[in-house]
BALOBA-1460 file (C-alpha; in Angstrom, 3 decimals):
// residues 219
<rec num="1" residu="m" x="1.553" y="2.703" z="-6.914"/>
<rec num="2" residu="f" x="1.422" y="0.614" z="-9.950"/>
<rec num="3" residu="v" x="-1.273" y="1.541" z="-12.365"/>
<rec num="4" residu="e" x="-3.454" y="-1.970" z="-12.594"/>
<rec num="5" residu="e" x="-3.326" y="-1.174" z="-8.720"/>
<rec num="6" residu="a" x="-4.758" y="1.872" z="-9.028"/>
<rec num="7" residu="s" x="-7.353" y="0.375" z="-11.019"/>
<rec num="8" residu="w" x="-8.451" y="-2.198" z="-8.526"/>
<rec num="9" residu="l" x="-8.916" y="0.185" z="-5.693"/>
<rec num="10" residu="a" x="-10.497" y="2.511" z="-7.562"/>
<rec num="11" residu="r" x="-13.282" y="-0.391" z="-8.605"/>
<rec num="12" residu="t" x="-13.133" y="-1.693" z="-4.784"/>
<rec num="13" residu="l" x="-13.267" y="1.825" z="-3.228"/>
<rec num="14" residu="a" x="-16.246" y="2.222" z="-4.881"/>
<rec num="15" residu="d" x="-17.974" y="-0.311" z="-3.835"/>
<rec num="16" residu="l" x="-17.475" y="0.568" z="0.169"/>
<rec num="17" residu="p" x="-20.710" y="1.715" z="2.172"/>
<rec num="18" residu="l" x="-19.023" y="5.403" z="2.911"/>
<rec num="19" residu="r" x="-20.865" y="8.382" z="4.096"/>
<rec num="20" residu="r" x="-20.854" y="12.164" z="2.358"/>
<rec num="21" residu="g" x="-18.721" y="13.707" z="5.308"/>
<rec num="22" residu="d" x="-16.900" y="10.394" z="6.333"/>
<rec num="23" residu="a" x="-13.301" y="10.880" z="6.374"/>
<rec num="24" residu="v" x="-10.368" y="8.521" z="4.661"/>
<rec num="25" residu="l" x="-6.553" y="8.538" z="6.170"/>
<rec num="26" residu="d" x="-3.896" y="7.796" z="3.501"/>
<rec num="27" residu="v" x="-1.184" y="6.345" z="5.110"/>
<rec num="28" residu="g" x="1.931" y="6.691" z="3.409"/>
<rec num="29" residu="a" x="0.491" y="8.513" z="0.860"/>
<rec num="30" residu="s" x="3.603" y="11.017" z="0.203"/>
<rec num="31" residu="t" x="3.274" y="15.169" z="-0.865"/>
<rec num="32" residu="a" x="0.810" y="16.041" z="-3.569"/>
<rec num="33" residu="a" x="3.605" y="16.638" z="-5.957"/>
<rec num="34" residu="y" x="4.200" y="12.872" z="-5.938"/>
<rec num="35" residu="r" x="0.118" y="12.117" z="-6.226"/>
<rec num="36" residu="t" x="-0.167" y="14.497" z="-9.005"/>
<rec num="37" residu="g" x="2.700" y="14.874" z="-10.638"/>
<rec num="38" residu="t" x="5.417" y="11.317" z="-10.342"/>
<rec num="39" residu="q" x="2.499" y="9.187" z="-10.078"/>
<rec num="40" residu="p" x="-0.914" y="11.078" z="-11.304"/>
<rec num="41" residu="h" x="-3.201" y="8.015" z="-11.481"/>
<rec num="42" residu="i" x="-2.935" y="8.362" z="-7.957"/>
<rec num="43" residu="t" x="-4.902" y="11.375" z="-7.912"/>
<rec num="44" residu="r" x="-7.124" y="10.783" z="-11.146"/>
<rec num="45" residu="q" x="-8.430" y="7.028" z="-9.635"/>
<rec num="46" residu="i" x="-8.386" y="7.640" z="-6.013"/>
<rec num="47" residu="v" x="-8.112" y="11.444" z="-4.478"/>
<rec num="48" residu="d" x="-10.498" y="12.891" z="-6.872"/>
<rec num="49" residu="p" x="-13.192" y="10.152" z="-7.086"/>
<rec num="50" residu="l" x="-13.546" y="10.341" z="-2.868"/>
<rec num="51" residu="r" x="-13.577" y="13.628" z="-2.695"/>
<rec num="52" residu="e" x="-16.354" y="13.811" z="-5.357"/>
<rec num="53" residu="r" x="-18.429" y="11.632" z="-3.463"/>
<rec num="54" residu="g" x="-18.315" y="14.179" z="-0.167"/>
<rec num="55" residu="l" x="-15.191" y="12.288" z="1.418"/>
<rec num="56" residu="v" x="-12.663" y="14.292" z="3.607"/>
<rec num="57" residu="y" x="-9.445" y="12.939" z="2.100"/>
<rec num="58" residu="r" x="-6.425" y="13.066" z="4.375"/>
<rec num="59" residu="t" x="-2.888" y="11.937" z="4.417"/>
<rec num="60" residu="l" x="-0.499" y="10.966" z="6.928"/>
<rec num="61" residu="d" x="3.438" y="10.476" z="6.166"/>
<rec num="62" residu="a" x="6.485" y="10.146" z="8.107"/>
<rec num="63" residu="k" x="8.072" y="13.068" z="6.422"/>
<rec num="64" residu="t" x="6.631" y="16.592" z="6.528"/>
<rec num="65" residu="g" x="5.949" y="18.054" z="3.075"/>
<rec num="66" residu="p" x="3.048" y="20.034" z="1.070"/>
<rec num="67" residu="g" x="0.334" y="18.096" z="1.344"/>
<rec num="68" residu="v" x="0.838" y="15.941" z="4.459"/>
<rec num="69" residu="d" x="-1.638" y="16.233" z="7.325"/>
<rec num="70" residu="v" x="-0.700" y="14.747" z="9.972"/>
<rec num="71" residu="v" x="3.419" y="13.457" z="10.481"/>
<rec num="72" residu="a" x="3.765" y="9.868" z="12.123"/>
<rec num="73" residu="d" x="5.900" y="7.232" z="12.283"/>
<rec num="74" residu="l" x="3.695" y="3.892" z="12.192"/>
<rec num="75" residu="t" x="6.342" y="1.470" z="14.215"/>
<rec num="76" residu="a" x="6.725" y="3.894" z="16.890"/>
<rec num="77" residu="g" x="4.196" y="2.104" z="18.401"/>
<rec num="78" residu="r" x="0.114" y="1.790" z="18.715"/>
<rec num="79" residu="e" x="-0.311" y="4.323" z="21.478"/>
<rec num="80" residu="a" x="2.297" y="7.234" z="19.800"/>
<rec num="81" residu="v" x="0.364" y="6.504" z="16.366"/>
<rec num="82" residu="a" x="-3.116" y="6.905" z="18.335"/>
<rec num="83" residu="r" x="-1.597" y="10.177" z="19.826"/>
<rec num="84" residu="a" x="-0.345" y="11.467" z="16.497"/>
<rec num="85" residu="v" x="-3.418" y="11.089" z="14.899"/>
<rec num="86" residu="g" x="-6.126" y="12.192" z="17.375"/>
<rec num="87" residu="e" x="-8.895" y="9.710" z="15.892"/>
<rec num="88" residu="r" x="-10.208" y="7.060" z="14.107"/>
<rec num="89" residu="f" x="-11.164" y="6.869" z="10.364"/>
<rec num="90" residu="p" x="-14.211" y="5.093" z="8.524"/>
<rec num="91" residu="l" x="-11.421" y="4.004" z="5.673"/>
<rec num="92" residu="v" x="-7.799" y="3.651" z="5.987"/>
<rec num="93" residu="l" x="-5.586" y="2.923" z="2.939"/>
<rec num="94" residu="c" x="-1.884" y="2.128" z="3.557"/>
<rec num="95" residu="t" x="-0.554" y="1.186" z="-0.282"/>
<rec num="96" residu="n" x="3.134" y="-0.033" z="-0.974"/>
<rec num="97" residu="v" x="4.448" y="0.988" z="2.808"/>
<rec num="98" residu="l" x="4.613" y="-2.054" z="4.448"/>
<rec num="99" residu="t" x="7.118" y="-3.226" z="2.579"/>
<rec num="100" residu="h" x="9.849" y="-0.071" z="3.266"/>
<rec num="101" residu="v" x="9.494" y="0.517" z="7.568"/>
<rec num="102" residu="t" x="11.712" y="-1.429" z="9.952"/>
<rec num="103" residu="d" x="9.131" y="-2.684" z="11.550"/>
<rec num="104" residu="p" x="5.870" y="-4.138" z="9.557"/>
<rec num="105" residu="h" x="4.547" y="-6.044" z="12.629"/>
<rec num="106" residu="a" x="4.737" y="-2.626" z="14.563"/>
<rec num="107" residu="a" x="3.344" y="-0.750" z="11.597"/>
<rec num="108" residu="a" x="0.225" y="-2.806" z="10.700"/>
<rec num="109" residu="a" x="-0.352" y="-2.533" z="14.837"/>
<rec num="110" residu="g" x="-0.433" y="0.913" z="14.475"/>
<rec num="111" residu="l" x="-2.171" y="1.043" z="11.530"/>
<rec num="112" residu="r" x="-5.074" y="-0.996" z="13.317"/>
<rec num="113" residu="e" x="-5.118" y="1.742" z="16.090"/>
<rec num="114" residu="l" x="-6.739" y="3.644" z="13.688"/>
<rec num="115" residu="v" x="-9.779" y="2.046" z="12.198"/>
<rec num="116" residu="a" x="-13.402" y="2.867" z="13.469"/>
<rec num="117" residu="p" x="-15.876" y="0.623" z="14.501"/>
<rec num="118" residu="g" x="-17.635" y="-0.437" z="11.201"/>
<rec num="119" residu="g" x="-14.599" y="1.003" z="9.314"/>
<rec num="120" residu="y" x="-12.136" y="-0.405" z="6.503"/>
<rec num="121" residu="l" x="-8.456" y="-0.866" z="6.269"/>
<rec num="122" residu="v" x="-7.085" y="-1.161" z="2.905"/>
<rec num="123" residu="v" x="-3.836" y="-2.533" z="2.436"/>
<rec num="124" residu="t" x="-1.671" y="-3.686" z="-0.307"/>
<rec num="125" residu="t" x="1.923" y="-4.576" z="-0.969"/>
<rec num="126" residu="p" x="3.785" y="-6.041" z="-3.591"/>
<rec num="127" residu="q" x="3.833" y="-10.161" z="-3.902"/>
<rec num="128" residu="s" x="7.170" y="-9.937" z="-6.227"/>
<rec num="129" residu="f" x="8.924" y="-7.394" z="-6.974"/>
<rec num="130" residu="r" x="12.548" y="-6.596" z="-7.433"/>
<rec num="131" residu="r" x="14.469" y="-4.711" z="-4.247"/>
<rec num="132" residu="t" x="13.393" y="-1.112" z="-3.749"/>
<rec num="133" residu="t" x="15.536" y="1.591" z="-1.743"/>
<rec num="134" residu="d" x="12.662" y="4.222" z="-1.302"/>
<rec num="135" residu="p" x="13.515" y="4.449" z="1.141"/>
<rec num="136" residu="l" x="14.724" y="1.017" z="2.452"/>
<rec num="137" residu="d" x="13.239" y="-2.872" z="1.323"/>
<rec num="138" residu="n" x="12.750" y="-4.972" z="4.622"/>
<rec num="139" residu="g" x="11.952" y="-7.888" z="1.926"/>
<rec num="140" residu="l" x="8.227" y="-8.078" z="3.230"/>
<rec num="141" residu="r" x="6.867" y="-9.671" z="-0.069"/>
<rec num="142" residu="p" x="3.635" y="-11.698" z="1.037"/>
<rec num="143" residu="a" x="1.086" y="-13.780" z="-0.451"/>
<rec num="144" residu="p" x="-2.751" y="-11.606" z="0.099"/>
<rec num="145" residu="a" x="-3.116" y="-14.161" z="2.899"/>
<rec num="146" residu="e" x="-0.252" y="-13.578" z="4.506"/>
<rec num="147" residu="l" x="-0.904" y="-9.905" z="4.100"/>
<rec num="148" residu="a" x="-4.045" y="-10.494" z="5.269"/>
<rec num="149" residu="a" x="-2.410" y="-12.508" z="8.385"/>
<rec num="150" residu="l" x="-0.439" y="-9.760" z="9.609"/>
<rec num="151" residu="v" x="-2.516" y="-7.066" z="9.228"/>
<rec num="152" residu="r" x="-4.742" y="-8.356" z="11.159"/>
<rec num="153" residu="g" x="-2.350" y="-9.215" z="14.098"/>
<rec num="154" residu="g" x="-4.863" y="-12.149" z="15.599"/>
<rec num="155" residu="d" x="-7.423" y="-9.451" z="15.890"/>
<rec num="156" residu="p" x="-10.613" y="-10.792" z="15.745"/>
<rec num="157" residu="a" x="-12.877" y="-7.674" z="15.357"/>
<rec num="158" residu="l" x="-10.987" y="-7.738" z="11.533"/>
<rec num="159" residu="q" x="-11.698" y="-9.542" z="9.043"/>
<rec num="160" residu="v" x="-11.157" y="-10.034" z="5.490"/>
<rec num="161" residu="v" x="-13.699" y="-8.876" z="2.729"/>
<rec num="162" residu="k" x="-11.835" y="-8.981" z="-0.038"/>
<rec num="163" residu="s" x="-8.531" y="-9.779" z="-1.447"/>
<rec num="164" residu="a" x="-6.190" y="-10.207" z="-4.700"/>
<rec num="165" residu="s" x="-3.230" y="-11.141" z="-6.666"/>
<rec num="166" residu="l" x="-2.975" y="-8.249" z="-9.239"/>
<rec num="167" residu="r" x="-0.137" y="-9.373" z="-12.280"/>
<rec num="168" residu="i" x="1.394" y="-6.321" z="-12.895"/>
<rec num="169" residu="d" x="1.605" y="-6.095" z="-16.894"/>
<rec num="170" residu="s" x="2.667" y="-2.514" z="-17.401"/>
<rec num="171" residu="p" x="5.946" y="-2.528" z="-19.860"/>
<rec num="172" residu="a" x="7.198" y="0.639" z="-17.563"/>
<rec num="173" residu="q" x="7.717" y="-1.316" z="-14.509"/>
<rec num="174" residu="y" x="10.122" y="-3.953" z="-16.271"/>
<rec num="175" residu="r" x="13.968" y="-2.924" z="-16.599"/>
<rec num="176" residu="s" x="16.100" y="-4.555" z="-19.531"/>
<rec num="177" residu="v" x="19.811" y="-2.197" z="-18.441"/>
<rec num="178" residu="l" x="22.584" y="-5.099" z="-18.880"/>
<rec num="179" residu="g" x="24.506" y="-3.394" z="-16.620"/>
<rec num="180" residu="r" x="22.514" y="-2.912" z="-13.770"/>
<rec num="181" residu="p" x="21.678" y="-5.964" z="-11.854"/>
<rec num="182" residu="s" x="17.788" y="-6.814" z="-10.642"/>
<rec num="183" residu="w" x="17.877" y="-8.212" z="-7.168"/>
<rec num="184" residu="q" x="15.161" y="-10.623" z="-6.640"/>
<rec num="185" residu="r" x="14.080" y="-12.511" z="-3.620"/>
<rec num="186" residu="l" x="14.843" y="-15.968" z="-4.727"/>
<rec num="187" residu="a" x="14.737" y="-18.406" z="-1.305"/>
<rec num="188" residu="g" x="14.422" y="-15.902" z="0.985"/>
<rec num="189" residu="r" x="17.757" y="-13.940" z="0.103"/>
<rec num="190" residu="w" x="18.495" y="-11.160" z="-2.453"/>
<rec num="191" residu="v" x="20.065" y="-12.553" z="-5.638"/>
<rec num="192" residu="p" x="21.526" y="-10.141" z="-8.188"/>
<rec num="193" residu="l" x="20.025" y="-11.401" z="-11.675"/>
<rec num="194" residu="p" x="21.210" y="-9.377" z="-14.953"/>
<rec num="195" residu="g" x="18.807" y="-6.832" z="-15.819"/>
<rec num="196" residu="v" x="17.781" y="-8.301" z="-18.735"/>
<rec num="197" residu="a" x="16.157" y="-10.917" z="-16.705"/>
<rec num="198" residu="e" x="13.429" y="-8.428" z="-16.442"/>
<rec num="199" residu="a" x="12.582" y="-8.479" z="-19.836"/>
<rec num="200" residu="v" x="12.305" y="-11.919" z="-19.849"/>
<rec num="201" residu="r" x="9.662" y="-12.003" z="-17.026"/>
<rec num="202" residu="r" x="7.678" y="-9.129" z="-19.185"/>
<rec num="203" residu="r" x="7.512" y="-12.006" z="-22.216"/>
<rec num="204" residu="v" x="5.980" y="-14.481" z="-19.876"/>
<rec num="205" residu="p" x="3.071" y="-13.413" z="-17.890"/>
<rec num="206" residu="a" x="3.161" y="-16.121" z="-15.171"/>
<rec num="207" residu="w" x="6.514" y="-14.826" z="-14.644"/>
<rec num="208" residu="r" x="5.392" y="-10.865" z="-14.123"/>
<rec num="209" residu="w" x="5.714" y="-9.144" z="-11.063"/>
<rec num="210" residu="r" x="2.395" y="-9.325" z="-8.621"/>
<rec num="211" residu="e" x="1.098" y="-7.091" z="-6.049"/>
<rec num="212" residu="s" x="-1.188" y="-7.692" z="-2.964"/>
<rec num="213" residu="c" x="-4.593" y="-6.283" z="-1.950"/>
<rec num="214" residu="v" x="-6.603" y="-6.675" z="1.015"/>
<rec num="215" residu="v" x="-9.456" y="-5.046" z="2.074"/>
<rec num="216" residu="l" x="-10.540" y="-5.944" z="5.772"/>
<rec num="217" residu="r" x="-13.857" y="-4.481" z="8.147"/>
<rec num="218" residu="r" x="-13.700" y="-3.879" z="11.790"/>
<rec num="219" residu="g" x="-16.748" y="-5.558" z="13.433"/>
């Protein structure tokens, strides 16, 4: 999770009308060690504030590990996901997951099964970013409107209440290794650019990476 994304999420979640005791499901949350050690801003800006409001924070991931409450594959089908989880939630978070699954449409269908009536679904994914391999990269790089359409899947009960395209300014997200190409999406194809191209991108604000974010509510 980008630090800019965490800040946007913190502000957005603070404004949602959730009640003490409501359960939150973080889909693709990884392990507790990842949330507290590798990316501590996740715990500091997302998890801790939710718990301080009296919300019950629960996690789902495709792999087992300490801090993973439910193990499920979002692409396994709507009924399989519903059976694995067993309930619906007032708030479902899914950050930077849809670009790392084999079938983002199937995963979006699984997400829709998890949102309770009147509940919120918050989804983010890179709008532009180099190719990654953790665990795979399906090439999905949607603008906010495209992400919202994918997540809704034509479901009229899900309505967009907020969206944003965040600019990623953190220098740590731009590498400049000459001997390591940066595979980037151009005209629908992955093209290997010299690693130094990312240093150029960082110096031009209009060319920096961006993150798509959407909030939907089930009526």
